[in-house]
N, C-alpha and C positions, 0 to 999 in steps of 0.2 A: 241876423242868423246867416251862417254859411252852410251850404249843402254840397254834397259830393256824391258821385256814384261810380261804380265799376261793374262791368258786364262781362260775362263769359258764357257763351252758348246759351243754355236755357235759363240762366239765373242772373239776378241783379242784387247787389248789395248797395243800398243808399244810406248816407249818413248825414248828420247835421251837428252843428255846434253853435252854442250861444255864448261862447267864451271859455268853456271848460273842455275837458277831453271829449272828443266827438262821440256820439252814440248812434247806433244803427236804427234807422227809421223804416227800413225795408230789407228783408232777406227772404227771397222767394223767386218765383218764376219771373222771367225777364219783363221789365216794365217797358212801356212804349218810350221811344226816344223823346217824345214830346211831353212826357210826364213833368208836371211842375213840382219840383222837389220841395219848394217852399210851402206850397199848399199841402203836400204829403206830410211834411213835418208838423205843420199846424194841426192837421187832422188827427195826429197821434197824441196830441196833448191831453193829459188826464185832468180830471176834476180833483178837488180836495173835499174832505168831509171830516166829521168829528173823529178825534183820536189820532189825528195825523199831525205831522209837522206843518208849518206854514208854507214850506216849499217842498215839493216832491224831489228827493235826490235822484240824480240822473242814473239810469242804467247804462253807463258809458262803456266804451271799449275796455276800460279798466276801472270798475267801480271803486270809489275812494273811501277808505275808512275815515278819512279826515273830513268828509262831506256829510256826515250823519247818515250814510247809506246803511240800511237795516238788514241787508242780505250779506252773502259771502263776498268779501272784497276781492278785487282783481289783483291786489299786491299786498304783501306783508313785508315791511322793510324795517331795518334797524341800522343805527350807526355801527361802526366796527366794534365798539365796546359793548354792544347789546342794547343801547338806549333806543326805545321804539321811535320810529319815524312815521309821521302821518302827513305827508305833503299834500298841498292843495294845488293841483296842476292847472295851468292856464294854457289855452290853445295858442300856439305860436304861428304855425303856417302849414300849408299843404303843398306837396310837390307831386305833380301829375305828369306821367309819361305815357308812352304807348302801352296800354294795358296795365299800368301800374299806378298806385296811389299811395303816397306816404304822408302820414299825418303826425305832426310833431307838437308835443306839449312840453312845458317847462315848469319847474318849481325849485327855487333855491338850490342851485347846483346840480339838479337832476334833469335829465332829458328823457322823455318817454316817447318812443317812436312806434307807430303801428304801420305795418307795411301790408298792403293788399296787392296781389298780382293775379291778373286774369290769365289763365292758362289755355292754350289752344285745344286742350282735351275737354274743355267745358267745366273744369274746376276753378275755384278761386282759392288761392293760398293766403293765409293770414299769419303774421308773425309779430311778436312784441319784442322790442329791444329797450333796455334800460341802461343809461349811462350816468355816471356820477363823477363829480370833480374831486372825489375822495373815496377811499375804500369804504364800502357799506356791506351789510349783510342782507341777503334775500332769503326769506323763508318760503315765500310763494310769489310766483309771477305767472299770471295767466296769459295765454295767447289771446288775441282780440276777442272780447266777450260778445256773444251773439244772443239776441232774444229768441225765445222758443215760441211756437204757435200756441194759440189758446184752444186748440182742439187736438184730438188724436192721442197717440200713445208714445211712450219711450220704448225703443228697441235697442238694448245693448247686448253685449256678448260676454259670456263666461265660458268656463270649460275646465278640463283637467287633462292630465296625461292620458293618452289614448281615448280621449273624449272631448276633443277641442271644438271650438266654434259653435257653442250652444246659444241660441237666440232667446232673450228674455223680453217679454212684452209686459210693460208695466204702465198702469194708469198714473197720470199726474195726481198728486195730492199736495196740500200745503206742506212746505218743508223741503228737505234735501234728499235727493238720491245721490249718494256719493260712491264712486267706484275708484279705488286706488290700488295700483300695482306697486308693491314695495319690495319686490323680489330682485330688483336690479335688471329686469328684462321686461319686455312688453307683456309676456306671460301667457300661459294657458288660461290663467284664472280671470284676467281682466284685459283682454286685448283692446287696443285704443280706438275702438269704433263706436259710433252712435248713429242711430237712425231715428228721426222724428217723423212718425207716420201720421198722415192726416186721417180724418174720420172715414172709415170704410176702405182704407187703403189695402190692396192685396198685391200679389206679385205683379199683376198685369194692369191694374187700374188704380187711380187715386193719386193724391199728392204726397210727396215725402221730401224731407230735407235730411242731409247726412253729413257727418264729420269723421275725419280720420286724422289722428294726431301722429305725426311722422317722427316718432321717437322710440328708441329701443330700450331705454334705461329705467323704465318705471314711470308711471304718469298718474295724474289725479284728474278725475272728471267730476264736475259738480253740475247736476241738473236741479235747479232750485225754483220753487214757486214761492214768491214773497208773500207776506201777509196782505199786500195790496192787490195781489192777483197777477202781477207781472212775473214772467218766467225768464230765466237766464241759463245759458250753458257756458261753462268754463272748462278748458283743458290746459294743462301745464305739466311740468315735471313733478314727480312725487314731492310731497311736502318735505322741506328740509334737504332736498337733493343737492342744493348748492351749499357745500360744507365750509367754504372759505370766503372771507371778505374779498371784494373785487370792485373794479370800476366799470365793468361792462357785463351785462347778463342778457341772455336772449332765450326765448322759447324756441321750440321746434316749429316747423310749419304746421298749421292746422288747415287741412284740406277740406273744402266745403263743396257739396254737390246738391243739386236740386232736380226734382223729377215731377212731371205731371202725368207720367205713365206708370205709376206704381213703383214698387220696389225694384222692378227690372230697369227702370230708368236710372236709378241710383247705381245699380250693378253695372250697367253699360258704361256709365261715366267713370266709375272707379276702376273697372277693368281696363278701359282704354288709357286712363291716366297712369296707372302703374306700368302697363306694357309699353306705352309710347313716349312717356315723359320721364318717369322715375327710374326705371331700369335702363342701364347703359350697356347694351349688348356688345360682347367682343367681336362677334361676326353676325350682324343683324340678318343677313340674307341666308345664313346657314339653317337648314331645317332642324327642328328640335330632335336630337337623336334618341332612339330607343335605348333606355338606360338599363344596365344590370348592376346591382349592388350585392355583394357577397355576404353581408352581415348575417342574415338569417339562414344562410347555408352552412357557414363554418365557424362563426363567431371568432374566437381567438386562435383557433386551430389552423394556422397558416402552413400549408404544405404545397410546394410548387406543383407536384403531379396532380393533386386534387383540384387545385384552382385552375390549372391549365385545362383539365378535362371539363370543368364547369364552363370555362370561357369558350371552349369549342362548342359546347351545347348551346350556350347563349347566342353565339353568332349564328348557328344553324337555325335558331328560332327567330332571328331577325334583330338581335341586339346590335347596337352600334357604338356603345360606350360601356366599358367595364370599370367598376369602381372597387378598389381594394379598401375595405373598411378597417376598423380598429384592430390593432394587434401587430402591426408591422414594425414597430419602433421600440427602442430601449430594451427592457426585459419584460415585455408586456404579454404575460400569459393569462392575466385576468384584469379586473378593473382596479386593483389595489396599488399599482405601481406605474412609474415611468412617464406619466404626463409631465411635460416640460422638457423631456429628453428626445428631441426630434431628430434622431439618427437611426438608420436602419438596423434592426436586430440581426446581427450576423449569424446568430445561432439558427434562426429560422431561414434567413436569406444570406447564405454564405457568399454568394456572388452578387449581392445586392438585388434590387428589384428588376434589373435589366432582363433576366431570363423570362420573367412573367410578362413584362412590358413588350418584349420582342414577340412573344407568342400572341399576345393580344393584338398587336399591330399586324401580325401576319394574317390574322383573321379578318382584318379590315375594320377593327374597332379602335376607338380612342381609349385613353387610359386616365382614370381619376384616382385620387387618393384622399383618405380621411385624415383630418387633423382636429384637435381640440385645444387650440393655442392659448385660450384665456385661462386655462386651468392648470393646476399642478398637484401631483401626489406628494404627500410627505415622504413617501419612499421613492425619491427621484434624486438624481445628481444635482438638478437645478435647485431643488429645495434645500438640499444639504449645503450647497454653496451659498445660497442667498435666501435664508429664511425670512429676512426682512422685506422681501419682495411680495409677500403674501398680503392680500387685502383683508383688513379688519383685525380684530384682536387675536393674539397668539392662541389663546384658549377659546376655541370655537368648535361648534359641531361640524363635522365633515358632511359632505353630500356625495354619495357614490365614491367614498374614500378619497375625496379630493377637496382642495382649497381653490381659491380664486387668486390669480395674479393681479397686482395693482397696476392697471394699465395707464393710470395717470402719471406714472414715473417714466421719464424718457428712456432710462436705461433698460427697463423691462420691455418696452416696445422695440428698442434697438436689438436686444437679444433675440426676441421672437422673429423680427424681420429677417435677421441674418440666418437663423436656423431654418425657417420655412423657405426663404429664397434660395438657400443652398440646395435643398431638395428639389425645388422647382427648376433650378439651373442644371443640376446633375442629370435629372431624368426628364424625358419628354412627357410631361403631364399637362393635360389640357383642362382638367377639372379638379376642383377641391371641394370636398364635403366638409364644411366648417361647423363643428358641433359645439354645444354649450350646455352641459348637463347638470350644472350646480347653480342653485340660487345664490345671489350675492349676500354676504353676511351683514352688509351695511348698505344704506341708500346713498349713492354718490353719483351725481351726473357726470363727473369727470371720467368715470369708467367708460361710459358710452362714447364720450368724445375721444377717449383713447383708442377704442376699438375701431371707430370710424377712421381715425388717422392711420392706424396700422393697416387696415384694409385698403385705404386709398394709396398708401405707399406701395403695398404689394401689387395692386392692380397697375400702377404706373410702371413698376419694374417688370411685370409679366402680363402685358395687356391681352394676350390671347387666352388666358386662363379664365374659365367660367367658375363661379363660386356658388355653392348651395348653402343657404343658411338653415341650420338644424339646431334646435334647442330642446333636447328631449322630445324630438318631434316638432310640434307646432308652438313652442314656447317663446319664439321671438319672430313674429311675422308682422311687419309694419313697414311703412314707406321709408323710415329712417335707415333701417338695415338694407332695404332693397335698393337704395341709391348706391350701394356698394357691392351688391350680390345680384344673382340672376335667377335663382330657383329657390323655392321653399320646400322643406319636407313637412307636409301639412300635419302629419301625425305619425307616431311610431306604430300605430295600429295598421296592420295590413289585413285586418278583417274586412272583407268587402261590404258586409252589411253596415258596419260602423262607418266605413269610408263613404258609403252612399250618402248618408246623412251629413257627415262632416263636410264633404265636398259641396253638397247642395247649399248648405248655409254659408260656407266660405265664398261661394260664387257671388254673394252680394258685394264682395270687396276684391276678390282675386281673379285674374284671368287664367285661362287654361294653360297658357304657355309657360307660366312660372310655377305651376302647381304640380309637384311630383306626385305620382300615384303608381304604386307597384303591385304586380300580381304576386301575392304572398304564397306561403306554403299551403299544401292541402290541409294540414292540421295547423290552424292559426296559433302562433306562439303567444299571443296576448289575450285571446278569448277562449281558446280551446275548441272553437267551432271547426267543422269540416264543411266546406262549401264547394259547389260544382265549379269546375274550371271555367266554364262559359261565363258564369256570373262574375267570378274573380277577374277574368280578362276584360270583360266589357266595362266593369267599374273602373279599372285602370285606364281603359281607352277613352274615358271621359276627359282626362287631363293629360299632362305630360307623362306618357306611358313608360313603364319600366317593369323589370322582374326583380324579385328579391326572395329567393328560395334556393334550395339545393335541387338543381335541375335534373340531377340523377334520379330523383324520386318519381319523375313523371312517367305515367303509362303512355303507350303509343297514342291512345285516343286523346289524352290530355295534351300531349305535345302537338298533335295535329290541330286541336282546337286553339291552343295558344298561338301557334304559327299563323293560323288563318286570321284571327283577330288582329294580330300584329301587322300582317300584310294590309288589312283594311285600314288600320290606323295610319300606317306610313303612306298609303295612297290618299288619305284625306287630311293629313296633318297640316298641309300648306294653308288651306282655308280655315280649318278649325282653330289653329293656334293664333290666327289673326282675326277670328270672329268674336262673337259675343254670346255669352251664356245667359239664357233667359229662363228663369225658374217658372214652371207651369203651376197653375192653380188646380191641383188635383182634387177631384170630387170624392176620391177614395183615399182616406188617410193611410191606407196600407201601401199606397203607391207613391213613390218619390220620383218626380219627372222633371226634365228640363229639355229645352230646345236650344241647340247651338246653331246660330245663324251666321252665314258668311257675310263678310263686310259689304258685298254688293247686293245682298238680299236674294241672290239667285239660287241658293241651295241651303238646305238645313239638314240636321239630323236630330231626331228625338230619341232620348234615352228614358225609358219608363221602367223603373226598378220596383219589383214586387218585394217589399221588405218583409211582409207577413201575410197571413191569410186574410182575405177580405171578409167583411161581415155579410155582404150580399152574395148571391150565387154567381152572378155574371159580372164581368168587368164593366165599370162605368165608362162612358166615352171620355176621351182625353182631349180637352180643348187646347188648341195651339195658340201661339201668340207671335207678334212681330212680323206677320206676313202682310202682303199687299192684298186687301180684300177683293180687288177686282181681277187679280191675276189668277191663273190656273196653275196647279202644281200636281206633278205626278209623284205619288208617294208609294214606297215599296218597303215591306217588312223584309229585312235582310237575314234574319235568323229564325225563320219559321221552324227549323229543325229542333229548336229548343222548346217547342210546345210539348207539354206532358201528354200522356196517353188519354187523360181525361178531357183534353181539348178535342172534341169529336164532331163539332158542328161546322156549318158552312161559312165560317168567317172568311170574308173576301180577301183580307190581306194575306192569309195563309196561302191563297191560291195564286196571287199575282198582284200587279200594281193597280192603283186606282188614280183617277184624275179628278180633282175637286178644286173649287175656288178657294181662295184665301179666306173669304167670308165664311164659307161652310166649315172649313177646318178650324176657324177660330170661334165660331158660334156653336156648332154642334159637336165638332171634334172628330176623332178617329176611334173606331171600335177595334180594340186589340183582342187577341185570343185569350182564353183562360190561361192562367199562369200559376205555377207553384211558387211559394216563397223562395227567395234567392234566385229569381229569374229576372233577366234584363231584356226587355224588348227594344229593338233598335230599328227605327224607321227613317229611311232617307227620303228627302223631298227635293224636287228640282222644279224650278219655275219654267213653265212651258214657253 
């Protein structure tokens, strides 16, 4: 028997082989360096009983259909002509380096490689590569397969447009929980995240394991309990996504995390991993700028005088970047035409974009521009010239009056590169909002490889440009796309009540610095709600803050409130954007709360959002987390003016600061004032 291990921060993955593909004997909290892996492997051997084969097939890194494995296999292969392949792999060798482990197995002209890499952020990334000495077909190839714990729950993520990042807690039962995104993007419906929570795990305590599949083009997740009781987790591209025979296939990286401090331990690792490893910032030292986007102010109605006035108001309120959204190109007066024709509409912009850009720059703001390059309208010059560039069958259902360009074709990528690069060269643009509003008509992994290649080329040509990924809001948020972009548009909903919940659940995976959150219009365009400006502003201030409304509608009071919250965010963004979001275990289900903790632990801010009326009369104490129990902290409610007139008692935080130990704050908590629904309490804390 041969054994191996790899360690990263709080977790260890240990493996063993007795001649076949290695299998995981431990995935969990870090093992002692002195752990005897031979003994650990022996301790995990199962018995046999009636109704079973005489040998228990291994739950290996790629369970083999040719080894009588009774669960879902880790690969489904065929010869180029479709003849099924069921290879029986033999372990060849291991290659170990500093923080890396490569395990190689072979079978009759096939080489199966599993790569594990320990990342300094505390994650371990796992990837499968399959190579053949002849063209073969791959229907399914899993990233390295991991065993699941024998206790706790499955937490996976679903959602919809304007209702993203919904957590599902599911008990294990015999059989399969299958989640598959077949829309050509990671999707609102099935984002590629999974948490395996231990018994009694909460936000702040307990054990948890988690996985994030770093792929944007549709994926498949299998959580299976076998008849013998063993459990496995598989992630890979969507079934059948590799549409052509080939000699080399690889999965995306599967990012693994482990926590002994509840779901917040997972959140802290994933937030740090995306912020410090996955995203490659154009200017890492530059503060995240306050963002203004004009979409919900003017839609397609682009007029220089109106946009210049709005830009002036945005700058006065504290905005530092102005983004011109959809409608500036081709003959784009609505969403039925011109996608694919990335030239400035001279009817709307007779002098090009320079007059607006010059005005924006004179106000001290940077300038950004919207594109949707992967799409094409049938009513466009590009489609009329190249109808064969469309992805999928000619007769297909449109989505938002548009089709998808086939980015596996080099000539399509070349055309898009030159069109976009020409705009970025002609105009001083430092930001691109990159949208993706239509589902793919077919499942094809080469589409995602094509978009990655196009983005990489554009970033190399324009290294100072920051890119936001938007896909009907939060339809493509994963580490694959974030390796090429810098900000996500979490949802098309600017309803602050919806955002409060979406942001809270997304914090399990996403850091504040990449998560765009905007103060929307008084009358929300996606829900019809009318919410107070203070609540809208504070919800946006929880993440990378921006505005998205017609600023000419603001009353003087609303403008003062928005400017005040914006000043607060700018004064605190340095430590907040580098800190950690910790979800709080609220004892009142009407309150959604989090604590953002500075990297050095010296300061924090609590956001407690009253989403609806509480069932009890008075607020329940809010227990904090992540603090030093022996330290003392001064806490201060910074928006006591938002208390309703019904808040008439002697609540201490309304009157001034308090100083309490970390233990008191985490055990008993803080007593907040009475609040109406759509109120956000904001409490600052500083270690004495």
